[in-house]
N, C-alpha and C positions, 0 to 999 in steps of 0.2 A: 466704390459705393457713392462717393461724393458726385462723380460724373453722372451716375444713374439718377440720383436725387435731382440734379440740375435738369436733366432731360425730362423727367416726369413733371417737375414743377413748370417747365416751359409748356408742356402739353396742356396742363390744367389751365394755365393763363390764356393760351390762344384758343382753347375750346370753349371759353366762357361767353364769347360774344354772340348775341342773337342775330339771326338773319331774317329779313322780312319775307313773308309769303305773299301777302296782298295788302292793299290799302284802298280805302274808298272814302271819298269826300261825302260826308253826310249833309252838311249845310255849308253854304258858301255865299258870302256877300262881298261888297266892296271893301268892308272894314275887317272882316274876320272869316275864319274857316275852321270847320270841325272835321277831323279825320279819324276814321276807324281803321285800325291796322291789325294784322295778324302776323305773329312772329314764331319762329322755331328756335330752340336752344338745346344744346346737349346738357344733360344732367348726369355727371359721372357717377355720383353716389347711387343713382337709380339705374345706371347703365341703359339710359333711354333718352330719346328726343322728345321734348314736350312742346306743345303749342300754347301760346297765350295771346289774348286779345287786349288791346288798350285803345282808348279814345283820347285825343288831344284837342284842345281849343287854342287857336292862335289869332292874335290881332296883327299878324305880319311883323311884329317886333319881338314879342316874347311868346312862349307857349306854356300851357299848363296841362297836366293830366287831369281829366275830369273824374277819373276813378282809378283805383289801383289796377294793375294788370290782372287778368283773370285766366286761370289755367283752363284751356279748352281742348286738352289732348284727345278726349273721346269724341270730339266733333269731327266728322268726316269731311263735310263740306257745308257751306252756309251762304245765304244771299239775302240782301235787303230788297224790298219792293221799291218801285220808283220814287214814291213819296216818303219812303223810310217808315211808313206806318207799320208795315209788317216785316218780320224777320223770320226766315225759315232755316232750320238746321237739320241735317241728317246726323244722328248720333248713334254710335256703336256702344253697346253695353254687353258685358260678359254675363251669360246666363248658363251656369253649369259648364258644360263642355262647349257650348255654342256661343257665338257672338251674334246678338240680335240687333237689328237696325230699326230706328224710329225716325219718322219724319215729324218734326215739331214746328208749329207755327206760333210765334210770339207777337203780341200786340198789347198796347196799354200796360206795359210792365208786368205782363203775366202770360202764362202758357194758355193759349186759347184752343189749340188743336194738337192732338198727339196720335199719330197713326202707327200702330204696331205692324210694320211691314212684313215681319216674319209670320205673324198670325194671319194677316190678310192673304198672304201667299199668292199675290198677283204676278210676281216676278222674282228673280233672284236678287243678289246683292247689288246695291247701287254703286256705280263707278264714280270715283273721285280723282282719278289720275289726270295728269296734264293732257293726255292725248284724247280721251273720250269724255272726261268729266264735265257734267253740265248740271246746273241748278239755277233756274231763272224764273222770275215772276212775269206773268202776262201783263200787258200795259194796263188792264183794268184791275189788276191786283186780286183776281179771283182764282187764278190757276198757277200751278208750278209745273214746269217741264224739267225732267231729268232723264238720265240714261242709266239703265240697269241691265243685268244679265237676264236673258230670256228664261222663263220658267220651263223646266224640263220634267217630263213624267218621272215619277219615282220608280225604282226598279228593285228587284229582289231575285234570289236564286230561283232556278226552275223548280226546285223542291224546297219548301220551307214548312215545317210542321206548325200548324195553327190550331187554336181552340176551335171547336165546332161552332158554327153560327156566330163567329166573332163580330161580324159586321152588325148583326142584329143586336148582339149583346151590348156592345159599347157605342153603337150609333155612328161608327166611323165608316165612311164610304171608301172602299179600297178599289173601286172600279178603274181608277187612273193609274194603278200600279202595273207596270209592264215587266213580266219575267224575262230573265236572261239578257238584260241590257246594262247591267251594272258595271261591266268591264269595257263597254264601248269607249273607244278613244276618239276625241275630237280635237281639232287644231285650235289652239288659242293664239293670242297675238304676241307670244314670245317673252323674252327677257323683261322682267318686272311687270308683265301683264299676264302672269300665269292665272289660268282659270277664267280669263275673259275671252269668251268664245263667240257668243251671239248677243251683242248689245241690242237693246230695243229702246225706243222713245216712249216715255211714260208721262202722262199728264194727271196731276192731282187737282181736283176741283174742290176748293175748301168751302164752297157754298153748298154743294150737294154731297160732299164727303165721298166722292167716287174717285177711284184710281183706275185709269184705263191705259192699256198698251195701244199705241197708234198702229194702225194696219196700213197695208198697201205699199210698204217699202219692199222692193225686190229682194229675193233671198240672197242675191250676190252683192248686196250693199249693206255694210255695217255702219250705222249712224254714229256720229261723234260731234262734239262741240256745237250744240244746237243753240239757236236764239229765236225769239218770237218775231213773227212778222209785225209790221207797224200796226195793223188792225187787230192783232191778237187772235186772228182766226186760223192761225197755222204757225209753222216753224220753218226756219231755214237751218240747214245743217250740212256738215261735211259727211260724205258717204265714202267709206273705204271700200273699194271694189275688190272682190275676192277673185283671184285667178286660180290656177291649179293648186296653189298652196298659199297659206298665209305666211308672209315674211314678217319678222320682228319689226315693230314700229318705233320702239324707244331709240332715240338718237338718229332716226332714219327719216329725213324729210324728203323722201323720193317715191313713196308708195303710191300706186294709182288711186285716185280719189276724185270725187265730184262735189260740186255744190248743188244741193237740191232743196226744193220747197215741198212741204207736205201740209195740206190743209186739214183741219180737224175733221172735215167731212170725208177725207180720204183722197183728195186730188193730189197726185204726185207729179212733179215736174223737175227736170234737170235744168239748172240755170247756167252752168259752165259749159264751155264749148265741148262738143263730142266729136270734133274732127280729128283730134289728137288725144292720146292718153296723157292725162295731166295729173299733177300733184297739186292740191289746193289746201289753203290754210286760213283760219281766222276770219270768217265772214262777219262783217260789222255794218249795221245800218247807221246812217246819220240820224240826227234827232227828229227831223220832220218826216223821216221814213221814205224820202223819194230817191235815195241812193244807197246801194249796197256795195261794199268793197271787200276784196279778199286778196291774199297773196297766191301766186300761181307760177308754176314752172312745168316743164316736161317731166313726166314720170320716168323712173329708171335712172341709169347713170350713177354718178357719185351721190352718196347719201345726203349731202348738203351742197347746195350751190346757190347762185343768185336767183331771186324771185322777181317776177313782175308784180306791180300793184295794179289790180284790175278794178274798174268801176262798172257797175250795172245800174242803168236807169230802171227803177222799180216799176214804173208805169209801162214802159215799152219793152223792157227786158233787153235793151240794146247794151252791148258790152264794149268798153273801150279800155285802152291801156293808159294808165297815168304815169307809171315809172317803168321803164323798159330796161331791165338788167342794169348795167353799170355805165351807160352812155349819157347820163344826165349832167346838168350844170348846176352848181350851187349858187344861190342868190343871197345877197345881204349878209355876208360873213363878217361884217364889222371889222374888228381889229385884226382878224386872222387872214386878211387879204383874199383876193379872188382866186388864188392858186390852191386853196384848200380842196383836196380831191374828194370825190364821192365814189365809193367802191361798190355801190349797189345795196340791195336789201337782202337780208338773210333770215333764217328761221328763228326769229324772236317774237314772242306773242304780242299782237296788237292789243292794247287794253280794251276791255268791254266798252268803256266810255272813252272815246278817243277824239271827239270832235270839238272844235272851238265854236264860239257862238255864231260865226258867219255860216255855219253848217256846210261849208265846202272845204274847210281846212282840217285835216286830221293830224294828230301828233303821234309819232311812233319812235321807237329806238331800235338800233341795229348795230351789229359789230362793224367796226371800221378800223383796220390796221392796228390791232392789239388793244383797242378800247371799245366801249359802247357809246355811240353818239346818239343824240336825240334830235329829230328833225320835225319841222312843220311842213306839210305837203299840201299845196293847193290843188284839189282834184279837178279844177276847171282850167286854170292857167298852166297847171303841171309844174309850177315853180317849186323848188325844194330849198328850204331855208334851214341852215344849221342854227341850232339854238345855243348861244354861248354861255351855257351854264357852267362850264369848266373849260380849261385850255384843251384844244384838240389833241388827241392821241396821248392823253394822260389819264385822268380818272375816268371811271365808267359811270355813266348816268343813264338810268332806265326810267321811263315814265310808267306809272302804275294806274293813274286815274286822272280824268279831266272833267271839270265842272265849272261852268260860268267863267271861262278863260283863265282858270287857275289849274295848274298841274301839281300833282303829287309825284315827286321823283325820288328815287333811291340812288344814292351816290356813294361810291367806295373806291379804294385803291388797294394795291398790294400792301401798302404801309399804313392803311387807315380803315378800320372796320366801318360797316355801312351805316348810313344815316338818312332819315327822311327829310325832304325839303318841300316847301310850297313855293311854286314858281308863278309869278303874276306877269301877264302880258300888259303892256301899256299901249293903247291904241291912239292914233291921231287921225282926225278927219275920216273916221270910220274905216281906217286901214290899220293893220297891225304893224307895229315897229318891232320886228323880230331881233333887232340888235339891242333893244332897250328892255330888259326884263329885271324884275326884282327877285332875289333869292333869299328865302327865309327858313331857318332851321325849325323843324317841328318834332324832332326826337333827339334824345341825348347824344352828344358827341363822345365817342370812345377813342382812346389812344392806346397803341401798343406800348409796352414798356420800352423805354430808350428809343422811341421812334425817330427822334432827331438824329440818332447815330446811323440811320439807314437811308439809302438812296434808291430811287426807282428811275432807271434810265432807258428810254426807248432809242433803238438804233436803226439806221438805214444801211445795214451792212450787206443786204442781199437785194439785187435787182432794183435798187433805188426805191424801195418800199419800206415802210416801218415794220420790220420783220423780227427784231429782237427786243427782248425786255430783260434788263438786268436788275436784280433786287438783292441788296445785301448791305453790309457795313461799309461806311465811307473809308477810303484810304486804307484798306486792309487787304492782305494777301491771303485771306482765309480760303479754305477749300471751296470749290465751286461744284454745285450740283447741276448737271446738264439735264433738263427736264422737258423733253419733247411731249407735246400734247397727243391725245388719242384721236381717233376718227377714221382716217387722217383728215377728213374734211370738217374739221372744227378749228378752233384757234385758241391760242393762249391770250388771255385778256388781263388787263390791269385792274382787276377787281379783287376785293379781299377774299382770301382763302385761308382758313385756319391751318390747313396742313402745310402750306408754304410758309406762313408766318412762324410756325413751330420750328422749322429747320433754321430760319434766319435768326430766331431768338437764341438758339443754342450755339451759334457761331459759324453757320454756313452762309454762302451767297448762292443765289439761284439764277440760272440763265434759261430763258425760254426762247425758242426759235420757231417762228411761223414759216416753216419750210413750204416749198411748192406743194399745192394741194390744200393749203389752209384757206379757211373762209375769211371774209372781211377785207380782201385785197383784189376783188374782181373775179368775174366768171372765168376768164382765161387762166388766171392763176390757180383756181380750184381745179380746173380740168387738165392742166398741164402735167399732173402726176399720173393720170390714168395710163396704165400699162408700164409704169416706171417705178412702182413701189419697190423698196429695197435698194434703189439706185439713186434717183433724184433726191428723195427725202433724206436719205442717209448722207449724201454728199452735201446737201444744204446745211445740215447740222454741223458736219465736220468743217466745212468752209467758213461758217459763221464763227466757229471757235478760232480758226486760223487767222481770221481777219483782225483780231485784237489780241496783242501780246499780253495784255493785262488779264485776259481770260486763259489763253492757251498755256501760259507759264505757271498756272496754279496747279495744285493737286486736284484732279478731276474725278468725280464719281457720277454715276448715271442712275436716274430714277424715271420710270415711265410706266403707264398702264395701258392695256389694250393695244392699240396701234403704237402708242408711246412705248409699250413693252416690246413690241416688234422692233422699234427703232433702237432701243438701248441694247437689246440682244444682238442686233445687227452690228451696232457700233463696237461692242466689245469683241465681236468676232472679226470685223474688218480692220479694226485699229487696236489690236490687243494690248499694246504697250502704253496706250494713252491713259487708261482708266484704272483707278485703284480698287474700285468695288462697284457692284451693280445691284440694283433692286428693281425687280420687274413685277408689276401687279397684273395678274391675269393676262400675261403676254401672248400675242399671236406668234407662235414659233414655227408652225408647220401648216401651210395653206392647204395642202392636200387633205390632211386630217380635219382641218377646220371646215372645208367644204361639206364634208359628210356629217358633221355634228352640230354646226351652229344653226341658230334660228334665222340667220341672214346669209344663206349660201350665195346669193347674188353678189354680196360684197367681194368674195374671193375672185369670182369670175370677172366682175367689172374692173376691179383694181388691177387685175392682170392684163386688162386691155381687150377683153372679149365681150360679146353680147350674151347676157345671161339667158335671154329668151330663146336663144338658139342652141343652148347646151342642155342636154338631157341628163347626162352623167359623164364621168371622167373615164369610164372604162374603155371607150373607143376613141379617145382623143389623146394621143401621145403628145401632140404639140402643147396642149393646155397643161397636161401633167408635168411636162418638162419645164414649162414656164412657171408653174406654181412652185415646183421644187427649187428652181433657180432663185425665186423671190424670197424663199423662206430663210429665217435666221439659222435653222438647223444645218444649213449648208456649210456654215463656217464655225460650227460648234467646236471642232477639233483645234481651232486656233485660239479659243478663249483662254485668258489667263486670270482675269479678275474674279475674285470670290463673288458668287452670285446668290442673292436671296430672292426666292420666289414666293409671292403672296397670292394665294389662290382661293377662290370661292367655290365651295362644293355645289352650290345651287346656281352657278353661272350658266346661263343658256346661250350667251353670246360667244364667249371663248371658254369652252368647257375645260375643266381642270386637267383632263387627260393630256392637253397640249403642254401645259406647264410640267406635268409629271414626266412626260416623254423627254422633254428638254433636260429636266433634272437628271434622268438616268444617263443621258448622253454626256452631260457635264461630268458626272461621276466616273463614267467609263474612261474619259480622257484626263482624269486626275485633277479636275478643277474643284476647289472647295465650293460646296453648294449646300443650301438648306431650303426646305419647304415649310411654309406655315399655311395650314388649311383651315379656312373659316366657314362657319355655317351661315353663309351669306351669298348674295348674287354678285353681278359683275362689278359694281363700283366699290364693294366692301364698305358700305356707308353706315352700317349699324355702329352704335357707340363702342361696343366691345371690339369689333373688328377694326374700326378706325384707330382706337387707342393702341391696341396691341401691335397692329401692323406698322404704324408710324414710329412708335417708340423702338420697336425691334429694328426697323430700317435705320433709324438714327444710330443705334448702338452698333449695327453692322458696319456703317460707314466709319464711325469713330474707331472701331476695333482695327479695321484694315488701313486706316490712315495713321494709326499709332501716334508716334511723337509729332508727326506733321500737324495733326489737329491741335495738340496741346500748344505747340509753338505759335500757331496762327491766331489763337484766341487769347494768348497771354501778352 
């Protein structure tokens, strides 16, 4: 019981730290800065995640909250106008069994407009997700553009008894009701985008109080991430192009898409190249509006890989490449010498405001070798400057907003919860000195209990690249959790994660391995895994363990989700005597079953080394069937010895729970101790209830099967 109390107490401590969602500089001068930020935080007593807003004022020496934090959990999305005179909010309010949406406009400390979007019935629900979500003021501050679900005609059964002359009696026009369509199925955009089927661009004019859906976008283009053109007469947006089926977009930066412009008068033009099928992200205008940039790569292939940075001259529409994958040279790296590598640009959002005052240099952040680094990129000289906000390959630093040569950045590490900083550039002779910056805290610093007792160490154990991160107690032989990341084309990064801190707080150490296929280490490194999953990635994790006797001689357990679950179930089958226990969260265990059930069937075919566009089904392809079977962890399930806990989400559309259940039945058939926990959640199991129960149960599972080994290591 004392052990359980300790575990629960550790979860409560590590779950309490807020995480930033966004930050915006409201006012900025040479001597001071005012920053508005939005945060999220778990509230265990409510079994919910709340959002709150706070505003701070800083003189670059100290900072003060200008008002207490305000709970904004029912705000879906919000935006300031350019002058900050206006502030708009999309708010969701429960009304009986329905959730109604309102578009509010605030000015002069009061609510000046309030549009009941459900009553107006121009469109469906507004999108606020990271993929499609848009809410932005026009340059003249009279209009708001956003993205919502297209209005669909109401439907009813072919026969439904009605009062006579009901339309005349109650004044309701039922002419738009279509019988027999209520069970029509339409494709949405998959995992965590359920119900998002046909997005439309919408403009609200606050002077005329009109809300209009913009027309002339082709039916096979779904708009996302829109921004106003410099003259305010139209928008530029990403357009996801629909092929024979919609593939899931979450975690997948490879879907076919374009950059297009749409004038309010209906003129539609494609801006990105149409000579090849591309994936494009994050269109951003500079301040004077003569330049538009975005990230771009070929569509298809691995779900994440290197992007180019593309620049478009807005007057001539001429396109040029600023950063071309991973063959660039860093400049002015200060104390970090000229050998600091640059591993390319990856799928991390470019801030809405990203330009310095010279209007040719933008600031962005991107994964680099187990960390997130921040760079200033000159779009004319094409020079890339590392910003020495922290030591390379240690803490993660992400830029959130830029104004008047001041950056707001969010910095954290595995051993330190996140904190906001204001970064000032110092210029000399009208040129920036990127090696000389000032760093100023503008949010409270949080420390984990006993953080001085823990260490974070980056290692170069694989391919002479920074591919391992160890986090745990100093000078201790405590049990080690091997925790491979998912994807596989993602990466383990040294930023704060409450789930990892939880395990370290109760006496474990954790080892992360950025095996071949991981992002942040170059395009070739990403693509070297294609056709080799279940082989190269498994060997890389095993070889990393063998490279350090301080790791391999410990008591070892395995934890991983999605492709990380694929790896831990492979490891327990290929090296059955190495590991004491396994915990797999929505693991990929059978690629054949996954192909027919997932929202991303392209993933299974691509990772197996084939071209998805050339595969119609598996029925007539013995070669591909054999390859998928050979890659699957189920192949070695008869060798597994370690007790295995499976954490599954019944709403998971990425890796359906049937894969985990089938693996569970095979484990039981071969006499392996196994347990399934099934949650009313989707792929990441991120609800507070699922997160708390799954992590505490995983910790207790590890402790149970380590027995006295765990007690000895922490005493």
